[in-house]
N, C-alpha and C positions, 0 to 999 in steps of 0.2 A: 771753524770749518771741524769738522771730528774727527774726531784723531786715526779710526779706522776705516774713513770714507768721505767721502763729499760729492760735491756735481762733478759727472762726467758725462760728456756730451757721447759719449763713445757707448753707452746704456740707454742712454733715454732715446735716440735717433731711431735702434732695432724695437724695442716697446712700443713705440709709436708707428709704426708699419705693423706688425704682430697686430695693436688696436687694433687698427682699420682695416685687416680683414678678416678678426674674430665679430666687428660690427658685423661686417657685412653676409658672416655667416649666423649670426643670426638673428640678420630681418627675416633673412629666405625664410630659413622656418619659423621664425613667426604666422608671418604672411599665407606659406600652407599652414597650416594651424587656423587661421585667419577663413580661411577659401572653406572650409570643416565647419565650423563654429554660425557662417551666411548661414549655411544646407539647415544645420541643426532646429535655426532658430524657422528658418521657413519654413519649412515641415511642424512648427508646433501652432506655428501661425495657422498654417491650412487644414487643420487638425476643428472637426463638431463637434465638443467648444472648442475654438482656438482657448490654447492654453499662452493664456497673455501675460500674466504673471513671470516662470517661467521662463517663458519668451525674452521678458525687462533685466532677468536678472543673466542672461544669455550674453543680452547684447550691452547689458552694463563690460561686464569684462573681455567681448567687441575690441571695447572703445576703451580700455585700457591696455588692449596688445596694438589697436593701432599708436596712438598714443607712444607706447614704448618703442616703436618702430619709427615713427618720426623723432623723434631723441635724438636712437644712434644713430639717425642719418644726420643730424644738426652735430652730435659729439665727433662724428666720421670726419666731416669737414674739419673740425676744430684739430683733432688728430693728425688731420695734411695740415695744414697750418703751418701750424706748430714744428714739422720735422719740416717743411720749407725755410720756417725764419730763425730756423735751429742755431744756427751764428749767428743774429744778433742777439737773440738772448744767454749767447755763452761772455761776448763779447758786453755786457754791459751789467753795470753792477743791481739797479733795479730793474723791475717791471715794465719793461717799451709802455707806453699810454694805448699805442693800437692793439694789441695783443693783449692789454691787463682782463680784459672778460673773462676771453678765450683759457686765458691760463686758467682762469680760476671757475673760472667753469669747471674743466678736467678732473681739477682738485675737488672740485667736490662732488660731482658723480664720481668720479672713485667708488667712493665710498654708497651707491645710490644701485648703479647698474656691475651684471656680478658679468664685468671683466675685470684678469684679474693685469693683464699690462700694464692698467692703469695704474697701482698701487704701488708701482715700483716708480712708474713718472711723477704722480705726487711726491715720493719720496728724495725725487732728483730735484725740483721746481723745493720743495722745504729747505737743504740743503745750500742752492741759487739764493732763494730770496728770505730765511729766514722761522724759523715761527707762527712770529704772527703775520706774515705775510698770509700764511697758509694758516692760523688761527681765523681771522680776517673771510681766506672763501671758503672756509666748510661753515661758519656764520651766514654767510651773505650779507658779510655790513653793508651798507650806502647800497646795495640789490647789485653789486659790479659781479655777478652768474649771471645766463644770458634765462631770461627771464620766458623767453618757451622752453627751455629747453625745460627750468621748475618747475611749469606751465605741466608741462606733458608727466613728470615724472614726479609727479607731485604723488599721497597718495591718501587725494582729495576725492571723493565720488562724483562723478559728473552729471551733469546736472538735470532731471528728468525732464525739463524736452532736449535733452543732447539723444537722448536718449527715446525716446517718441517717436524722434526727428528717424534716429539709422532705420526703425523697427518700421519709419512709412517708405522709406529708399528699401529697403528688404522687402519687402510686399509688392514694391511695386515693381521692381526689375523680375525676381521672379512668378509676378502676376496673379498673390492669391485673396486680393483684394478684401484686403484686412482694416478693417476701420479700430479706434481703440473703443472698448468699452464704456470706461470711465474714464468720457474728457480731462483734459491741465486745468486747473481754475491760475490766475495772474498772478495770485502770491507764496503758486505752487514754480513757478517755469522754473525761477534759477536753482531751487533745492535741490537739494539730491531725490531720488526715487525715494518715497515713500517703501517703507517694506509692504510686505505681501500680506492681503488676510485672508487668501481661500475664494475669493468668487470667482474663479476663473480652477476654483475644481471642483466638480459635476459632485454630486450626493448619489454616496451608495456604489461609484463606477464598478466595482468590482465585479457586483453581484448580479447588479446589472438591471439590482427594483428602486424604480427611480422614485420618491412621490410624489411627482407631477404628473405620475401616468394615473396613479390613484382619481379618484372622482375629491375635488376635493370642496363639490359643494355638499357633502353629505355631511349633517351636525354632529358634533361628536354626543357621548351620550355623557349624560348629566345626574343627578340620582334629585328624588321624588324631596320634591321641597316640604322642610318639617309643617306642620299642622302645629300653633302654641293650643293650649287652653287658655278659652274667656276670664279677667280675671269674676271676681261676682263682687255686686255693684258695692260703690264706698272703696272699695280696698286698690284703686285705681294705681294709686303710688307704691304703698305698698305693699303691694302683692309682686312676688316672684315668682314666676312660673317655673315647674320642676322638668323637665326633662327627661324622657327617658330616654334610659340608663343602655348606652352601645352592648352588643352584644358583640359576648364579650367568648373565644369559642376553648370549650375548654378541653385540655390536652385529655387524650389517649394515651395510656399505656400502650409499651407496643414490647408487647413477648420478646425478649431476649434469647435466641436462640443455644440449644445448649448441646454447649459441643461431646460425642462419644470420648468415654476413657478410652485410648488405644492400652490396646493389651503387647499382656510386657511380649519381648521374643522368642524368650524362654518356655514361655506357655505357650506360644505357635509350631515350635520346635518342638517336645518333650509332651506329648497326653498323657495323660493321668490312664490308668489300665479296667481304673472303675466308670470313665465315661464311655469304652461298647463293650456295655454290659451287654448281653442277650437273652431274652423271657424265654424257658424253654417249653416249644407247644404246648400244649395243653389236649392228647394224645388219648383220644381211647381205644379202649384194648375192651374189643369182646372177650366174653367170657366160656369158657373154654365147651363145646357144645357133648352135651351124651352119646356115647357110643352103642351104636345100635346094628343093627347087622344088614349091611348089603349087597344087593345082587355081584355075580360076577363082574359086569362090567364094567356096575358102578364104583366097585371097587375098587379096578383098578387102571378108571380116569380119575378117580380121588388122589388116587398113589400116586400118578403118573404127575399132581398138580402137586402134592405135597411135595417130591422129590425134586420138581425142578426152582419152588421155595425156596429147600434146605440148600442145594448147588449155588444157590444163583447172593444167599445172602451170605453163604461161609465161603463166596467169589471161584469158587470148584466151576470147573469145566459142567455144563451141564447135558454134557457126552461122557454120565462118567461112568463106574462102571455097573454092572448086572448087578454085581453082590450087591450094592447096595443101596437099589432099587428096589430087590425083594424084604431087603429087611425094616425096610419104611412103608412097605406096602403089611405086617405083620405090625408096627406099631400100631399104624388107625390110625385115629381121628386124635387120640392123645401127641402125637409126635408131632402134626399138623397145629394145635396150639404152640405145642412148644416153641416152632417153629417163629409163628408168629410173633410171639411173643420176644421170642431174639431179636426177632427186627428192628420191632420198634424199639427194643431198649439199646440195638448200635444208630438209629436214626438219630435219639436226641441228645444223642453225647454229644 
């Protein structure tokens, strides 16, 4: 007996009761998920074409959950039996023969199922019957573990026959009318389900361009036959025909685009003064007209024109003093030429 602990009936009985409740909850949860899995399998079999391979994989998971629920129910019965015969276990030095398989099954299942209460139950049985008995139960020596529980909780995949039987039952229950596309062979009935090869996956299903919709009878384009030259007479054995060399595509150099040189930011901001040199306009200046006598009216008219040009070029009011007009009348043709020359000189600046 260990120094700081040992077998205590007060600890093992509540753990067995709690394990029974936890088995019930886990079984109900898996049963609800199995109903959803059955509907999904029926939907896969009802598609056109039916997704048989995917349905087989889901059926294998359904079988495993079904076996787990069955094993939970068997373990639940074992816990209830041990809870009722706890007094017999307490006052026995060795494990009673009638419950030997039940105790060994609980010890073995504690490391397989996700029920934490079974771990504490195993510790108590180890304290009671010793480490040798615990090791025999874990290794299933002489088959002391319940065969049905061991087979339902094993990691071996179900047989292909069992998977196909589940699919046929689901198809009949939901009135799908599915029949297996690849029948099982005699040697494959007891073997696990083979891995999928993709025969139930349609080709080009995403784009909808199935190759079956194309003309399958159209011949594929073929290359023209190669005509060999006829060897000359007497050289049939030593003559080797020389075939024309295949055409080789000559690579054409591709011009490399040149990238224009980017200008400096300072050159863009500061503009040189020489960049905006404006050429002076070539203005023709007529020679001075000869002075000749004019009549009174013509003299007055020419003096008025000269007076207007002189006042506009100088920026004065055309309606100036009459004295300036009189002076301009006296100057005659010479004053008119000077005014024009001065105006052209101002425009050329």
